[in-house]
C-alpha angles and dihedrals in degrees: 000000000000133000116013101184112104125227111239111247101182090237120109111247096008120109131168122212107193112191093015092128117048122212094273093050091046091053090047091051093049091049092049090050092048091049092050091047089062087068094037108031117203114267134187114251120214133224119259114260097359099054090217110158119246121241091240135061122221145186135188141219130203134041092310134037127205109240140181131192140134090300093057141254120324148132118266129190094217139052109261095228106033098033089221124129115264115264120255120276107266114259093239089060092045089053090052090047091052092048101042112021100068088209122130098222132057120255117275095203136025115189120200117195116198115207120194124191108257138156118221117196118192120192129190123210124193 
């Protein structure tokens, strides 16, 4: 891993570490996320109350997964489609957590949002 000095953001508790992961570490992280997504395939969350699908898909790692549907936002211990527990947080992320988070316990949830390039066109008729 490269540079470990954060860029000041002006927001309490938020730090950016540009260049922290070099190309090899980035590839390793992507591969770890892809491998974990085999056990917890990306799914499309839905908006509370309306049930409208989000424009993204997501998956989670760790004992809990962040989830959204008609009932609201919450953490769930199992994948909403497979019913299986979420896979473990990848080691590369746990290493970053240990180094950067300054928190004595491991993370309980790791949300991964997957954005795909799309164009939404809304038309109004009257």
